[in-house]
LUMGU-75030 format. One record per residue: x, y, z of N, C-alpha, C in turn; residue in one letter. Coordinates in pm, whole numbers, padded with zeros to 5 digits, always signed. Example, Ala and Ser with C-alpha at 12.3 -4.5 7.8 and 13.67 -1.06 7.14 Angstrom:
# LUMGU-75030
+01319-00569+00780+01230-00450+00780+01320-00330+00780A;+01285-00225+00708+01367-00106+00714+01290+00003+00787S;
***
This chain:
# LUMGU-75030
+10489+09688+10958+10347+09670+10972+10371+09566+11067M;+10283+09562+11175+10295+09489+11294+10176+09366+11188D;+10264+09214+11278+10152+09108+11224+09991+09116+11203F;+09944+09157+11370+09819+09151+11404+09758+09262+11290C;+09832+09349+11271+09775+09444+11143+09745+09369+11020D;+09737+09278+10986+09697+09236+10858+09533+09246+10860F;+09474+09262+10748+09386+09231+10736+09299+09174+10624H;+09191+09147+10634+09165+09075+10513+09161+09148+10411P;+09181+09054+10244+09187+09090+10125+09362+09180+10088R;+09444+09199+10176+09530+09215+10169+09668+09166+10118Q;+09771+09192+10057+09856+09089+09990+09952+09095+10082I;+09990+09012+10109+10136+08967+10167+10196+08878+10129V;+10344+08915+10129+10436+08771+10095+10519+08730+10188Y;+10564+08575+10144+10647+08505+10196+10780+08483+10144L;+10886+08561+10215+11016+08549+10086+11097+08435+10152E;+11170+08362+10050+11278+08261+10057+11392+08248+09949H;+11513+08297+09966+11633+08327+09894+11577+08405+09805E;+11561+08391+09688+11552+08497+09585+11366+08427+09500S;+11295+08387+09599+11143+08337+09558+11074+08419+09668T;+10954+08455+09622+10830+08494+09731+10704+08430+09651R;+10666+08413+09788+10490+08362+09752+10395+08464+09783L;+10374+08534+09684+10243+08649+09727+10104+08562+09731Y;+10016+08601+09807+09937+08568+09861+09819+08705+09884A;+09707+08648+09928+09600+08746+09986+09541+08689+10113E;+09533+08777+10234+09478+08753+10340+09321+08724+10362V;+09319+08608+10406+09156+08550+10412+09138+08591+10534I;+09176+08565+10658+09181+08573+10796+09339+08563+10855Q;+09292+08666+10982+09415+08610+11067+09340+08603+11182V;+09405+08454+11285+09303+08435+11397+09361+08461+11537G;+09334+08434+11630+09369+08430+11743+09496+08393+11785S;+09519+08293+11740+09662+08217+11719+09748+08278+11627R;+09880+08259+11668+09998+08312+11544+09968+08247+11415P;+09873+08235+11364+09866+08205+11233+09796+08290+11113V;+09824+08283+11001+09743+08368+10901+09684+08272+10817C;+09527+08260+10757+09493+08207+10629+09506+08256+10508W;+09593+08227+10394+09604+08288+10294+09601+08263+10151V;+09530+08281+10062+09481+08242+09937+09642+08267+09849R;+09704+08189+09839+09818+08205+09703+09769+08281+09579P;+09866+08349+09530+09830+08392+09398+09919+08350+09286L;+10043+08399+09384+10170+08368+09209+10295+08350+09330L;+10371+08291+09259+10519+08286+09289+10620+08335+09228L;+10701+08379+09272+10817+08485+09213+10952+08457+09232A;+10985+08364+09113+11140+08370+09132+11199+08520+09088N;+11347+08517+09136+11470+08633+09085+11311+08740+09087N;+11258+08772+09188+11136+08872+09183+11208+09007+09187Y;+11329+09011+09169+11390+09150+09182+11448+09192+09045L;+11465+09080+08958+11497+09109+08856+11407+09165+08725S;+11448+09219+08613+11367+09287+08512+11260+09199+08467M;+11303+09074+08476+11212+08967+08362+11211+08845+08500E;+11093+08857+08623+11061+08790+08702+11015+08623+08615P;+11011+08557+08717+10942+08370+08647+10843+08375+08747L;+10714+08393+08720+10607+08412+08791+10525+08304+08726V;+10509+08219+08870+10387+08093+08842+10224+08129+08893S;+10184+08138+08857+10000+08125+08863+09938+08058+08990D;+09933+08078+09077+09884+07978+09191+09771+08036+09221L;+09654+08079+09176+09547+08117+09210+09424+07980+09229R;+09496+07913+09146+09372+07781+09150+09429+07625+09231S;+09535+07662+09306+09607+07575+09439+09505+07614+09571V;+09508+07544+09655+09426+07529+09805+09516+07658+09872A;+09397+07695+09961+09490+07803+10067+09574+07746+10174D;+09613+07860+10246+09714+07791+10318+09727+07869+10491L;+09721+07784+10566+09730+07851+10706+09885+07805+10729V;+09958+07926+10741+10084+07954+10816+10104+08022+10901L;+10218+08040+11008+10271+08082+11092+10226+08283+11041P;+10230+08376+11123+10210+08514+11072+10349+08558+11104L;+10426+08496+11160+10571+08579+11149+10667+08550+11002T;+10591+08419+10938+10665+08457+10790+10625+08506+10717L;+10498+08616+10754+10467+08704+10641+10510+08818+10639F;+10550+08920+10529+10521+09057+10544+10420+09156+10435H;+10402+09233+10479+10288+09353+10367+10358+09371+10256L;+10311+09315+10113+10339+09363+10025+10324+09505+09959A;+10372+09562+09888+10334+09694+09837+10279+09691+09709L;+10198+09779+09690+10102+09776+09574+10229+09781+09445D;+10326+09857+09439+10427+09880+09343+10477+09766+09307T;+10501+09679+09370+10590+09531+09356+10481+09448+09317E;+10370+09447+09363+10263+09365+09309+10169+09355+09205V;+10121+09470+09169+10066+09543+09008+10139+09455+08908I;+10268+09472+08870+10351+09464+08763+10349+09309+08780P;+10327+09248+08891+10374+09056+08929+10244+09021+08830L;+10101+09086+08920+09975+09028+08877+09979+09068+08729L;+10020+09182+08648+09990+09194+08526+10062+09130+08468A;+10155+09027+08507+10193+08867+08422+10141+08793+08415L;+10020+08741+08543+09943+08645+08520+09853+08650+08393L;+09807+08576+08350+09672+08557+08230+09540+08599+08312T;+09445+08660+08227+09307+08696+08282+09228+08560+08316S;+09299+08421+08225+09220+08315+08228+09280+08277+08333E;+09182+08152+08471+09230+08120+08555+09316+07983+08509L;+09380+07920+08573+09473+07773+08529+09316+07688+08584Q;+09312+07565+08527+09213+07448+08619+09263+07443+08737P;+09143+07389+08807+09159+07375+08944+09246+07230+08948D;+09329+07255+09073+09428+07159+09149+09534+07135+08977H;+09573+07278+08920+09720+07274+08812+09807+07177+08942N;+09864+07091+08878+09930+06978+08895+10081+07068+08912P;+10113+07136+08833+10237+07198+08846+10226+07327+08920L;+10144+07407+08952+10128+07501+09071+10167+07447+09161A;+10085+07330+09217+10067+07274+09322+10225+07218+09351V;+10258+07127+09264+10426+07112+09284+10511+07225+09342K;+10492+07325+09256+10567+07426+09290+10542+07484+09390Q;+10432+07464+09466+10411+07543+09603+10458+07464+09692L;+10391+07325+09699+10451+07206+09797+10638+07277+09806N;+10686+07264+09697+10833+07259+09659+10875+07399+09738Q;+10839+07508+09755+10849+07657+09840+10850+07657+09967F;+10707+07579+10014+10697+07564+10093+10769+07469+10191I;+10834+07376+10126+10911+07230+10200+11058+07302+10244H;+11099+07413+10096+11195+07495+10154+11196+07587+10257K;+11120+07658+10280+11094+07738+10381+11072+07636+10539V;+10983+07544+10541+11039+07399+10606+11163+07395+10669W;+11200+07400+10536+11344+07322+10616+11457+07454+10632Q;+11413+07556+10596+11508+07657+10683+11485+07688+10782A;+11339+07677+10810+11275+07747+10952+11195+07699+11021Q;+11238+07543+11030+11163+07436+11129+11121+07472+11270P;+11167+07558+11359+11113+07622+11446+10997+07698+11456S;+11002+07769+11301+10891+07839+11293+10754+07769+11320T;+10744+07685+11263+10621+07564+11273+10628+07514+11395F;
***
């Protein structure tokens, strides 16, 4: 799927090493960036028991479109099922730290993309 084909409410992922950030598309602008709402961070997402962090309480992100791929329902639904039905408190410091570390690693690996 072409990046320009992303639509609001679709689930996309950003992958780095064995970790994926899954997020909901909020808006794709005229510039090559995508506004997303983080949902979860899945470490070892290919394993039978991935380590999932709930990111639903963290701030939205605006990142380059080229970083994202469309997620398949069959891969996202089992991961979403691992989240508790209750949202974490707003500004959960652990979730914010995990997201910041992940984005920092992506930035270090692909500085020209930013």
